[in-house]
DRENTORKOL-3810 file (N, C-alpha, C; in nm, 4 decimals):
REM DRENTORKOL-3810
@n.u->0.0703; n.v->-0.1004; n.w->-0.0006; ca.u->-0.0086; ca.v->-0.0056; ca.w->0.0081; c.u->0.1023; c.v->0.1071; c.w->-0.0166
@n.u->0.0525; n.v->0.2162; n.w->-0.0705; ca.u->0.1053; ca.v->0.3615; ca.w->-0.0558; c.u->0.0762; c.v->0.4254; c.w->0.0549
@n.u->0.1488; n.v->0.5380; n.w->0.0997; ca.u->0.1194; ca.v->0.5878; ca.w->0.2151; c.u->-0.0060; c.v->0.6611; c.w->0.2276
@n.u->-0.0585; n.v->0.7123; n.w->0.1372; ca.u->-0.1918; ca.v->0.7720; ca.w->0.1418; c.u->-0.2947; c.v->0.6590; c.w->0.1514
@n.u->-0.2689; n.v->0.5328; n.w->0.1011; ca.u->-0.3613; ca.v->0.4152; ca.w->0.1402; c.u->-0.3595; c.v->0.3528; c.w->0.2736
@n.u->-0.2406; n.v->0.3761; n.w->0.3303; ca.u->-0.1985; ca.v->0.3072; ca.w->0.4639; c.u->-0.2697; c.v->0.4225; c.w->0.5552
@n.u->-0.2488; n.v->0.5421; n.w->0.5522; ca.u->-0.3346; ca.v->0.6530; ca.w->0.6085; c.u->-0.4908; c.v->0.6275; c.w->0.6060
@n.u->-0.5504; n.v->0.6180; n.w->0.5044; ca.u->-0.6789; ca.v->0.5934; ca.w->0.4850; c.u->-0.7215; c.v->0.4349; c.w->0.5716
@n.u->-0.6513; n.v->0.3659; n.w->0.5527; ca.u->-0.6741; ca.v->0.2172; ca.w->0.6190; c.u->-0.6695; c.v->0.2324; c.w->0.7721
@n.u->-0.5861; n.v->0.3197; n.w->0.8279; ca.u->-0.5786; ca.v->0.3273; ca.w->0.9683; c.u->-0.6902; c.v->0.4127; c.w->1.0053
@n.u->-0.7588; n.v->0.4800; n.w->0.9375; ca.u->-0.8638; ca.v->0.5709; ca.w->0.9747; c.u->-0.9865; c.v->0.4777; c.w->0.9738
@n.u->-0.9943; n.v->0.3854; n.w->0.8921; ca.u->-1.1081; ca.v->0.2837; ca.w->0.8825; c.u->-1.1028; c.v->0.1585; c.w->1.0373
@n.u->-0.9919; n.v->0.1528; n.w->1.0809; ca.u->-0.9645; ca.v->0.0621; ca.w->1.1748; c.u->-1.0228; c.v->0.0977; c.w->1.3204
@n.u->-1.0584; n.v->-0.0019; n.w->1.3872; ca.u->-1.0892; ca.v->0.0413; ca.w->1.5289; c.u->-1.0120; c.v->-0.0134; c.w->1.6524
@n.u->-0.9263; n.v->-0.1249; n.w->1.5875; ca.u->-0.8453; ca.v->-0.1995; ca.w->1.7097; c.u->-0.6949; c.v->-0.2365; c.w->1.6265
@n.u->-0.6020; n.v->-0.1957; n.w->1.7075; ca.u->-0.4754; ca.v->-0.2227; ca.w->1.6857; c.u->-0.4144; c.v->-0.3319; c.w->1.7748
@n.u->-0.3425; n.v->-0.4379; n.w->1.7293; ca.u->-0.2873; ca.v->-0.5484; ca.w->1.8011; c.u->-0.1364; c.v->-0.4916; c.w->1.8316
@n.u->-0.1158; n.v->-0.4795; n.w->1.9525; ca.u->0.0209; ca.v->-0.4483; ca.w->1.9851; c.u->0.1213; c.v->-0.5610; c.w->2.0475
@n.u->0.2191; n.v->-0.6072; n.w->1.9835; ca.u->0.3060; ca.v->-0.6980; ca.w->2.0487; c.u->0.4295; c.v->-0.6597; c.w->2.1103
@n.u->0.4450; n.v->-0.6764; n.w->2.2537; ca.u->0.5757; ca.v->-0.6461; ca.w->2.3153; c.u->0.6457; c.v->-0.7736; c.w->2.3538
@n.u->0.7471; n.v->-0.7419; n.w->2.4048; ca.u->0.8497; ca.v->-0.8746; ca.w->2.4563; c.u->0.8292; c.v->-0.8777; c.w->2.5891
@n.u->0.7790; n.v->-0.9917; n.w->2.6388; ca.u->0.7845; ca.v->-1.0363; ca.w->2.7813; c.u->0.9383; c.v->-1.0796; c.w->2.8396
@n.u->0.9385; n.v->-1.0617; n.w->2.9668; ca.u->1.0666; ca.v->-1.0823; ca.w->3.0450; c.u->1.1252; c.v->-1.2285; c.w->2.9907
@n.u->1.0406; n.v->-1.3074; n.w->2.9561; ca.u->1.0633; ca.v->-1.4300; ca.w->2.9238; c.u->1.1134; c.v->-1.4856; c.w->2.7788
@n.u->1.0938; n.v->-1.3615; n.w->2.7130; ca.u->1.1289; ca.v->-1.3603; ca.w->2.5474; c.u->0.9888; c.v->-1.4002; c.w->2.4821
@n.u->0.9087; n.v->-1.4129; n.w->2.5375; ca.u->0.7709; ca.v->-1.4548; ca.w->2.4555; c.u->0.7115; c.v->-1.3301; c.w->2.4088
@n.u->0.6287; n.v->-1.3271; n.w->2.3092; ca.u->0.5490; ca.v->-1.2140; ca.w->2.2403; c.u->0.4384; c.v->-1.2044; c.w->2.3374
@n.u->0.3971; n.v->-1.0914; n.w->2.3645; ca.u->0.2678; ca.v->-1.0406; ca.w->2.4527; c.u->0.1873; c.v->-0.9618; c.w->2.3747
@n.u->0.0725; n.v->-1.0271; n.w->2.2985; ca.u->-0.0267; ca.v->-0.9436; ca.w->2.2178; c.u->-0.1384; c.v->-0.8888; c.w->2.2829
@n.u->-0.1637; n.v->-0.7716; n.w->2.2848; ca.u->-0.3056; ca.v->-0.7126; ca.w->2.3393; c.u->-0.3470; c.v->-0.6233; c.w->2.2240
@n.u->-0.4813; n.v->-0.6047; n.w->2.2288; ca.u->-0.5737; ca.v->-0.5148; ca.w->2.1371; c.u->-0.5720; c.v->-0.3857; c.w->2.2211
@n.u->-0.5552; n.v->-0.2632; n.w->2.1471; ca.u->-0.5837; ca.v->-0.1605; ca.w->2.1667; c.u->-0.6577; c.v->-0.0585; c.w->2.1013
@n.u->-0.7387; n.v->0.0452; n.w->2.1491; ca.u->-0.8017; ca.v->0.1185; ca.w->2.0667; c.u->-0.7057; c.v->0.2495; c.w->2.0551
@n.u->-0.7211; n.v->0.3020; n.w->1.9763; ca.u->-0.6014; ca.v->0.4177; ca.w->1.9044; c.u->-0.6697; c.v->0.5388; c.w->1.8528
@n.u->-0.5695; n.v->0.6150; n.w->1.8026; ca.u->-0.5885; ca.v->0.7490; ca.w->1.7675; c.u->-0.4582; c.v->0.7896; c.w->1.6737
@n.u->-0.4818; n.v->0.8569; n.w->1.5464; ca.u->-0.3726; ca.v->0.8777; ca.w->1.4825; c.u->-0.3433; c.v->1.0317; c.w->1.5068
@n.u->-0.2469; n.v->1.0870; n.w->1.5490; ca.u->-0.1903; ca.v->1.2153; ca.w->1.5706; c.u->-0.0959; c.v->1.2672; c.w->1.5008
@n.u->-0.0952; n.v->1.3549; n.w->1.4182; ca.u->0.0412; ca.v->1.3926; ca.w->1.3202; c.u->0.0917; c.v->1.2670; c.w->1.2613
@n.u->0.0288; n.v->1.1664; n.w->1.2175; ca.u->0.0511; ca.v->1.0684; ca.w->1.1390; c.u->0.1189; c.v->0.9441; c.w->1.2344
@n.u->0.1100; n.v->0.9761; n.w->1.3414; ca.u->0.1657; ca.v->0.8316; ca.w->1.4467; c.u->0.0466; c.v->0.7804; c.w->1.5211
@n.u->0.0576; n.v->0.6420; n.w->1.5568; ca.u->-0.0470; ca.v->0.5941; ca.w->1.6309; c.u->-0.0204; c.v->0.6121; c.w->1.7718
@n.u->-0.1344; n.v->0.6621; n.w->1.8582; ca.u->-0.1135; ca.v->0.6733; ca.w->2.0135; c.u->-0.2197; c.v->0.5852; c.w->2.0533
@n.u->-0.1795; n.v->0.5489; n.w->2.1617; ca.u->-0.3052; ca.v->0.4753; ca.w->2.2714; c.u->-0.2560; c.v->0.5100; c.w->2.4171
@n.u->-0.3554; n.v->0.4626; n.w->2.4930; ca.u->-0.3311; ca.v->0.4785; ca.w->2.6410; c.u->-0.3743; c.v->0.3451; c.w->2.7027
@n.u->-0.2947; n.v->0.3146; n.w->2.8280; ca.u->-0.3411; ca.v->0.1964; ca.w->2.9060; c.u->-0.3051; c.v->0.2251; c.w->3.0277
@n.u->-0.3483; n.v->0.1433; n.w->3.1151; ca.u->-0.3054; ca.v->0.1388; ca.w->3.2660; c.u->-0.1495; c.v->0.1455; c.w->3.2903
@n.u->-0.1087; n.v->0.2188; n.w->3.3633; ca.u->0.0539; ca.v->0.2012; ca.w->3.3850; c.u->0.1180; c.v->0.1146; c.w->3.4579
@n.u->0.0216; n.v->0.0239; n.w->3.5138; ca.u->0.0679; ca.v->-0.1115; ca.w->3.5851; c.u->0.0392; c.v->-0.2191; c.w->3.4784
@n.u->0.0220; n.v->-0.1984; n.w->3.3776; ca.u->-0.0162; ca.v->-0.3179; ca.w->3.2810; c.u->0.0985; c.v->-0.3794; c.w->3.2244
@n.u->0.0944; n.v->-0.5357; n.w->3.1899; ca.u->0.2163; ca.v->-0.6173; ca.w->3.1671; c.u->0.2669; c.v->-0.5312; c.w->3.0404
@n.u->0.1737; n.v->-0.4764; n.w->2.9566; ca.u->0.2574; ca.v->-0.4302; ca.w->2.8165; c.u->0.3450; c.v->-0.3196; c.w->2.8521
@n.u->0.2965; n.v->-0.2329; n.w->2.9466; ca.u->0.3833; ca.v->-0.1178; ca.w->2.9950; c.u->0.4981; c.v->-0.1650; c.w->3.0673
@n.u->0.5234; n.v->-0.2720; n.w->3.1505; ca.u->0.6169; ca.v->-0.3190; ca.w->3.1954; c.u->0.7133; c.v->-0.3683; c.w->3.0794
@n.u->0.6368; n.v->-0.4322; n.w->2.9841; ca.u->0.7389; ca.v->-0.4760; ca.w->2.8797; c.u->0.8121; c.v->-0.3710; c.w->2.8064
@n.u->0.7304; n.v->-0.2606; n.w->2.7969; ca.u->0.7860; ca.v->-0.1560; ca.w->2.7274; c.u->0.8821; c.v->-0.0820; c.w->2.7638
@n.u->0.8798; n.v->-0.0616; n.w->2.9213; ca.u->0.9764; ca.v->-0.0095; ca.w->3.0126; c.u->1.1144; c.v->-0.0733; c.w->2.9969
@n.u->1.1155; n.v->-0.1992; n.w->2.9795; ca.u->1.2391; ca.v->-0.2936; ca.w->2.9650; c.u->1.2858; c.v->-0.2760; c.w->2.8108
@n.u->1.1993; n.v->-0.2831; n.w->2.7429; ca.u->1.2264; ca.v->-0.2859; ca.w->2.6028; c.u->1.1172; c.v->-0.2279; c.w->2.5028
@n.u->1.1531; n.v->-0.0857; n.w->2.4438; ca.u->1.0846; ca.v->0.0031; ca.w->2.3697; c.u->1.0246; c.v->-0.0512; c.w->2.2436
@n.u->1.0685; n.v->-0.1525; n.w->2.2099; ca.u->1.0571; ca.v->-0.2328; ca.w->2.0781; c.u->0.8887; c.v->-0.2854; c.w->2.0803
@n.u->0.8490; n.v->-0.2786; n.w->1.9721; ca.u->0.7143; ca.v->-0.3347; ca.w->1.9694; c.u->0.6716; c.v->-0.3461; c.w->1.8196
@n.u->0.5596; n.v->-0.4320; n.w->1.8105; ca.u->0.5224; ca.v->-0.4427; ca.w->1.6652; c.u->0.3603; c.v->-0.4216; c.w->1.6878
@n.u->0.2865; n.v->-0.3313; n.w->1.5863; ca.u->0.1564; ca.v->-0.3249; ca.w->1.5641; c.u->0.1227; c.v->-0.3776; c.w->1.4235
@n.u->-0.0016; n.v->-0.4352; n.w->1.4659; ca.u->-0.0745; ca.v->-0.5131; ca.w->1.3343; c.u->-0.2237; c.v->-0.4416; c.w->1.3413
@n.u->-0.2392; n.v->-0.4087; n.w->1.2197; ca.u->-0.3799; ca.v->-0.3647; ca.w->1.1806; c.u->-0.4329; c.v->-0.4649; c.w->1.0622
@n.u->-0.5304; n.v->-0.5195; n.w->1.0640; ca.u->-0.5778; ca.v->-0.6334; ca.w->0.9621; c.u->-0.7274; c.v->-0.6287; c.w->0.9438
@n.u->-0.7805; n.v->-0.6732; n.w->0.8282; ca.u->-0.8993; ca.v->-0.6833; ca.w->0.7987; c.u->-0.9143; c.v->-0.7602; c.w->0.6752
@n.u->-1.0366; n.v->-0.7990; n.w->0.6672; ca.u->-1.0823; ca.v->-0.9048; ca.w->0.5646; c.u->-1.1441; c.v->-1.0437; c.w->0.6194
@n.u->-1.2338; n.v->-1.0993; n.w->0.5417; ca.u->-1.2719; ca.v->-1.2516; ca.w->0.5831; c.u->-1.2434; c.v->-1.3427; c.w->0.4715
@n.u->-1.2253; n.v->-1.3161; n.w->0.3769; ca.u->-1.1773; ca.v->-1.4041; ca.w->0.2455; c.u->-1.0364; c.v->-1.3777; c.w->0.2158
@n.u->-0.9651; n.v->-1.5014; n.w->0.1606; ca.u->-0.8381; ca.v->-1.4579; ca.w->0.1020; c.u->-0.8333; c.v->-1.3542; c.w->0.0316
@n.u->-0.9095; n.v->-1.3309; n.w->-0.0732; ca.u->-0.8791; ca.v->-1.2268; ca.w->-0.1623; c.u->-0.9306; c.v->-1.0545; c.w->-0.1226
@n.u->-0.9714; n.v->-1.0919; n.w->0.0051; ca.u->-0.9902; ca.v->-0.9569; ca.w->0.0493; c.u->-0.9119; c.v->-0.9046; c.w->0.1651
@n.u->-0.8196; n.v->-1.0030; n.w->0.2059; ca.u->-0.7197; ca.v->-0.9639; ca.w->0.3173; c.u->-0.6319; c.v->-0.8411; c.w->0.2972
@n.u->-0.6155; n.v->-0.7565; n.w->0.3940; ca.u->-0.5537; ca.v->-0.6219; ca.w->0.3899; c.u->-0.4790; c.v->-0.6118; c.w->0.5272
@n.u->-0.3836; n.v->-0.5429; n.w->0.5393; ca.u->-0.3155; ca.v->-0.5185; ca.w->0.6789; c.u->-0.2130; c.v->-0.4210; c.w->0.6648
@n.u->-0.1659; n.v->-0.3997; n.w->0.7535; ca.u->-0.0395; ca.v->-0.3237; ca.w->0.7855; c.u->0.0370; c.v->-0.3627; c.w->0.9179
@n.u->0.1843; n.v->-0.3854; n.w->0.8924; ca.u->0.2486; ca.v->-0.4108; ca.w->1.0458; c.u->0.3451; c.v->-0.3045; c.w->1.0442
@n.u->0.3781; n.v->-0.2576; n.w->1.1704; ca.u->0.4734; ca.v->-0.1603; ca.w->1.1922; c.u->0.5506; c.v->-0.2158; c.w->1.3074
@n.u->0.6897; n.v->-0.1899; n.w->1.2651; ca.u->0.7836; ca.v->-0.2002; ca.w->1.3938; c.u->0.8032; c.v->-0.0687; c.w->1.4449
@n.u->0.8092; n.v->-0.0696; n.w->1.5876; ca.u->0.7798; ca.v->0.0519; ca.w->1.6347; c.u->0.8589; c.v->0.0738; c.w->1.7417
@n.u->0.9283; n.v->0.2021; n.w->1.7942; ca.u->0.9770; ca.v->0.2073; ca.w->1.9403; c.u->0.8711; c.v->0.2985; c.w->1.9684
@n.u->0.8279; n.v->0.2292; n.w->2.1174; ca.u->0.7307; ca.v->0.3369; ca.w->2.1959; c.u->0.7728; c.v->0.4063; c.w->2.2997
@n.u->0.7334; n.v->0.5304; n.w->2.2864; ca.u->0.7813; ca.v->0.6349; ca.w->2.3770; c.u->0.6315; c.v->0.6455; c.w->2.5031
@n.u->0.6701; n.v->0.6161; n.w->2.6142; ca.u->0.5649; ca.v->0.6260; ca.w->2.7189; c.u->0.5748; c.v->0.7768; c.w->2.7670
@n.u->0.4518; n.v->0.8235; n.w->2.7751; ca.u->0.4262; ca.v->0.9496; ca.w->2.8272; c.u->0.3532; c.v->0.9458; c.w->2.9585
@n.u->0.3965; n.v->0.9995; n.w->3.0713; ca.u->0.3312; ca.v->1.0056; ca.w->3.1978; c.u->0.2720; c.v->1.1370; c.w->3.2173
@n.u->0.3251; n.v->1.2417; n.w->3.1763; ca.u->0.2582; ca.v->1.3730; ca.w->3.1977; c.u->0.1207; c.v->1.3716; c.w->3.1915
@n.u->0.0275; n.v->1.4024; n.w->3.3001; ca.u->-0.1082; ca.v->1.3804; ca.w->3.3076; c.u->-0.1760; c.v->1.4746; c.w->3.2010
@n.u->-0.1388; n.v->1.5738; n.w->3.1585; ca.u->-0.2068; ca.v->1.6696; ca.w->3.0592; c.u->-0.1934; c.v->1.5946; c.w->2.9156
@n.u->-0.0837; n.v->1.5278; n.w->2.8875; ca.u->-0.0651; ca.v->1.4641; ca.w->2.7662; c.u->-0.1381; c.v->1.3260; c.w->2.7598
@n.u->-0.1322; n.v->1.2508; n.w->2.8718; ca.u->-0.2257; ca.v->1.1338; ca.w->2.8798; c.u->-0.3621; c.v->1.1756; c.w->2.8654
@n.u->-0.4156; n.v->1.2605; n.w->2.9342; ca.u->-0.5357; ca.v->1.2980; ca.w->2.9556; c.u->-0.6017; c.v->1.3528; c.w->2.7930
@n.u->-0.5185; n.v->1.4136; n.w->2.7152; ca.u->-0.5377; ca.v->1.4628; ca.w->2.6087; c.u->-0.5438; c.v->1.3313; c.w->2.4832
@n.u->-0.4689; n.v->1.2388; n.w->2.4998; ca.u->-0.4500; ca.v->1.1121; ca.w->2.4354; c.u->-0.6072; c.v->1.0395; c.w->2.4751
@n.u->-0.6329; n.v->1.0492; n.w->2.6068; ca.u->-0.7530; ca.v->0.9722; ca.w->2.6473; c.u->-0.8749; c.v->1.0375; c.w->2.5838
@n.u->-0.8870; n.v->1.1844; n.w->2.5883; ca.u->-1.0023; ca.v->1.2419; ca.w->2.5182; c.u->-0.9943; c.v->1.2267; c.w->2.3735
@n.u->-0.8974; n.v->1.2247; n.w->2.3042; ca.u->-0.8950; ca.v->1.1940; ca.w->2.1530; c.u->-0.9444; c.v->1.0823; c.w->2.1279
@n.u->-0.9166; n.v->0.9824; n.w->2.2070; ca.u->-0.9533; ca.v->0.8269; ca.w->2.1873; c.u->-1.1100; c.v->0.8095; c.w->2.2104
@n.u->-1.1324; n.v->0.8682; n.w->2.3381; ca.u->-1.2981; ca.v->0.8778; ca.w->2.3698; c.u->-1.3945; c.v->0.9353; c.w->2.2475
@n.u->-1.3157; n.v->1.0373; n.w->2.2114; ca.u->-1.4224; ca.v->1.1278; ca.w->2.0969; c.u->-1.4113; c.v->1.0366; c.w->1.9724
@n.u->-1.2845; n.v->0.9672; n.w->1.9144; ca.u->-1.3093; ca.v->0.8974; ca.w->1.8234; c.u->-1.4031; c.v->0.7705; c.w->1.8259
@n.u->-1.3826; n.v->0.7032; n.w->1.9475; ca.u->-1.4988; ca.v->0.6027; ca.w->1.9510; c.u->-1.6391; c.v->0.6255; c.w->2.0180
@n.u->-1.6554; n.v->0.7487; n.w->2.0542; ca.u->-1.7688; ca.v->0.7917; ca.w->2.0683; c.u->-1.8602; c.v->0.8590; c.w->1.9639
@n.u->-1.7570; n.v->0.8779; n.w->1.8784; ca.u->-1.8361; ca.v->0.9374; ca.w->1.7542; c.u->-1.8694; c.v->1.1000; c.w->1.7808
@n.u->-1.8424; n.v->1.1509; n.w->1.8970; ca.u->-1.8887; ca.v->1.2790; ca.w->1.8999; c.u->-1.7893; c.v->1.3723; c.w->2.0093
@n.u->-1.8092; n.v->1.4802; n.w->2.0001; ca.u->-1.7255; ca.v->1.5634; ca.w->2.0978; c.u->-1.7656; c.v->1.5046; c.w->2.2766
@n.u->-1.6919; n.v->1.5270; n.w->2.3671; ca.u->-1.7104; ca.v->1.4840; ca.w->2.4791; c.u->-1.7805; c.v->1.5817; c.w->2.5502
@n.u->-1.8597; n.v->1.5536; n.w->2.6343; ca.u->-1.9631; ca.v->1.6188; ca.w->2.7433; c.u->-1.8444; c.v->1.6608; c.w->2.8480
@n.u->-1.9034; n.v->1.7318; n.w->2.9383; ca.u->-1.8057; ca.v->1.7741; ca.w->3.0706; c.u->-1.7959; c.v->1.6451; c.w->3.1566
@n.u->-1.8994; n.v->1.5779; n.w->3.1739; ca.u->-1.8698; ca.v->1.4472; ca.w->3.2496; c.u->-1.7827; c.v->1.3540; c.w->3.2028
@n.u->-1.8039; n.v->1.3191; n.w->3.0695; ca.u->-1.7057; ca.v->1.2533; ca.w->3.0002; c.u->-1.5638; c.v->1.2903; c.w->3.0094
@n.u->-1.5448; n.v->1.4146; n.w->3.0163; ca.u->-1.4298; ca.v->1.4923; ca.w->2.9805; c.u->-1.3733; c.v->1.4732; c.w->3.1384
@n.u->-1.4436; n.v->1.4847; n.w->3.2323; ca.u->-1.3998; ca.v->1.4704; ca.w->3.3749; c.u->-1.3581; c.v->1.3076; c.w->3.4200
@n.u->-1.4231; n.v->1.2278; n.w->3.3543; ca.u->-1.3926; ca.v->1.1051; ca.w->3.3753; c.u->-1.2492; c.v->1.0717; c.w->3.3102
@n.u->-1.2477; n.v->1.1054; n.w->3.1744; ca.u->-1.1063; ca.v->1.1025; ca.w->3.1158; c.u->-0.9761; c.v->1.1650; c.w->3.1854
@n.u->-1.0407; n.v->1.2641; n.w->3.2592; ca.u->-0.9053; ca.v->1.3189; ca.w->3.3305; c.u->-0.8732; c.v->1.2494; c.w->3.4872
@n.u->-0.9977; n.v->1.1776; n.w->3.5350; ca.u->-0.9474; ca.v->1.1159; ca.w->3.6489; c.u->-0.8831; c.v->0.9804; c.w->3.6041
@n.u->-0.9183; n.v->0.9341; n.w->3.4858; ca.u->-0.8495; ca.v->0.8008; ca.w->3.4454; c.u->-0.6930; c.v->0.8357; c.w->3.4139
@n.u->-0.6693; n.v->0.9459; n.w->3.3853; ca.u->-0.5450; ca.v->0.9755; ca.w->3.3253; c.u->-0.4263; c.v->0.9683; c.w->3.4303
@n.u->-0.4675; n.v->0.9990; n.w->3.5474; ca.u->-0.3522; ca.v->0.9676; ca.w->3.6570; c.u->-0.3267; c.v->0.8382; c.w->3.6711
@n.u->-0.3923; n.v->0.7525; n.w->3.6414; ca.u->-0.3532; ca.v->0.5992; ca.w->3.6499; c.u->-0.3072; c.v->0.5341; c.w->3.5031
@n.u->-0.3019; n.v->0.6129; n.w->3.4121; ca.u->-0.2552; ca.v->0.5487; ca.w->3.2867; c.u->-0.1364; c.v->0.6285; c.w->3.2174
@n.u->-0.0724; n.v->0.5665; n.w->3.1204; ca.u->0.0398; ca.v->0.6275; ca.w->3.0355; c.u->-0.0173; c.v->0.6610; c.w->2.9164
@n.u->0.0366; n.v->0.7274; n.w->2.8313; ca.u->-0.0038; ca.v->0.7657; ca.w->2.6676; c.u->0.0969; c.v->0.6812; c.w->2.5893
@n.u->0.0880; n.v->0.6020; n.w->2.4871; ca.u->0.1829; ca.v->0.5399; ca.w->2.4353; c.u->0.2120; c.v->0.5974; c.w->2.2787
@n.u->0.3003; n.v->0.6481; n.w->2.2474; ca.u->0.3478; ca.v->0.7025; ca.w->2.1110; c.u->0.4165; c.v->0.6299; c.w->2.0583
@n.u->0.3602; n.v->0.5593; n.w->1.9453; ca.u->0.4420; ca.v->0.4505; ca.w->1.8573; c.u->0.5021; c.v->0.5090; c.w->1.7256
@n.u->0.6474; n.v->0.5329; n.w->1.7557; ca.u->0.7237; ca.v->0.5803; ca.w->1.6503; c.u->0.7634; c.v->0.4743; c.w->1.5369
@n.u->0.7289; n.v->0.4631; n.w->1.4385; ca.u->0.7338; ca.v->0.3700; ca.w->1.3266; c.u->0.8816; c.v->0.3693; c.w->1.2810
@n.u->0.9523; n.v->0.2555; n.w->1.2697; ca.u->1.0852; ca.v->0.2367; ca.w->1.2210; c.u->1.0693; c.v->0.1585; c.w->1.1016
@n.u->0.9718; n.v->0.0603; n.w->1.0679; ca.u->0.9820; ca.v->-0.0075; ca.w->0.9561; c.u->0.8013; c.v->-0.0509; c.w->0.9394
@n.u->0.7856; n.v->-0.0520; n.w->0.8044; ca.u->0.6355; ca.v->-0.0774; ca.w->0.7822; c.u->0.6146; c.v->-0.1921; c.w->0.6782
@n.u->0.5473; n.v->-0.2883; n.w->0.6851; ca.u->0.4915; ca.v->-0.3807; ca.w->0.5740; c.u->0.3352; c.v->-0.3725; c.w->0.5888
@n.u->0.2916; n.v->-0.3856; n.w->0.4359; ca.u->0.1734; ca.v->-0.3883; ca.w->0.4178; c.u->0.1331; c.v->-0.5034; c.w->0.3175
@n.u->0.0034; n.v->-0.5286; n.w->0.2980; ca.u->-0.0592; ca.v->-0.6142; ca.w->0.2151; c.u->-0.2081; c.v->-0.5833; c.w->0.1787
@n.u->-0.2395; n.v->-0.6212; n.w->0.0491; ca.u->-0.3812; ca.v->-0.5711; ca.w->0.0068; c.u->-0.3848; c.v->-0.6926; c.w->-0.1036
@n.u->-0.4696; n.v->-0.7913; n.w->-0.0769; ca.u->-0.4733; ca.v->-0.9243; ca.w->-0.1553; c.u->-0.6007; c.v->-0.8696; c.w->-0.2521
@n.u->-0.6570; n.v->-0.7762; n.w->-0.2486; ca.u->-0.7450; ca.v->-0.7242; ca.w->-0.3313; c.u->-0.6735; c.v->-0.6883; c.w->-0.4820
@n.u->-0.5535; n.v->-0.6649; n.w->-0.4412; ca.u->-0.4843; ca.v->-0.6059; ca.w->-0.5888; c.u->-0.3824; c.v->-0.7266; c.w->-0.6291
@n.u->-0.4217; n.v->-0.8676; n.w->-0.6022; ca.u->-0.3554; ca.v->-0.9822; ca.w->-0.6501; c.u->-0.4153; c.v->-1.0051; c.w->-0.7726
END
């Protein structure tokens, strides 16, 4: 896929799968809601989660986005990334608000925004900086 096709594809997707490396060397895969900010994928999660512990040890991770039910419809993007963990509450709350807005399909009201801000103190924002990308689109075969 070309860069514009990747951007459009990410805009259509609802869930990314994030693979981190556990202490024992085994991949740890988890689904995340995400938002694209300035061309980069961002997510948030609980600061005490296993994926955060893994990323604190080793910032490398792989993201995968995929869709398609039949072989000739399979499409996807895999990104090798380094993850920057952000702990600043304002940054975390901003990412949380962006994600909540994206998945709610509307601007947040005062109650929802307050909820996001309360959650931000327990969470981290994850900025995925892409180092390499692989794509596939079987519709083009």
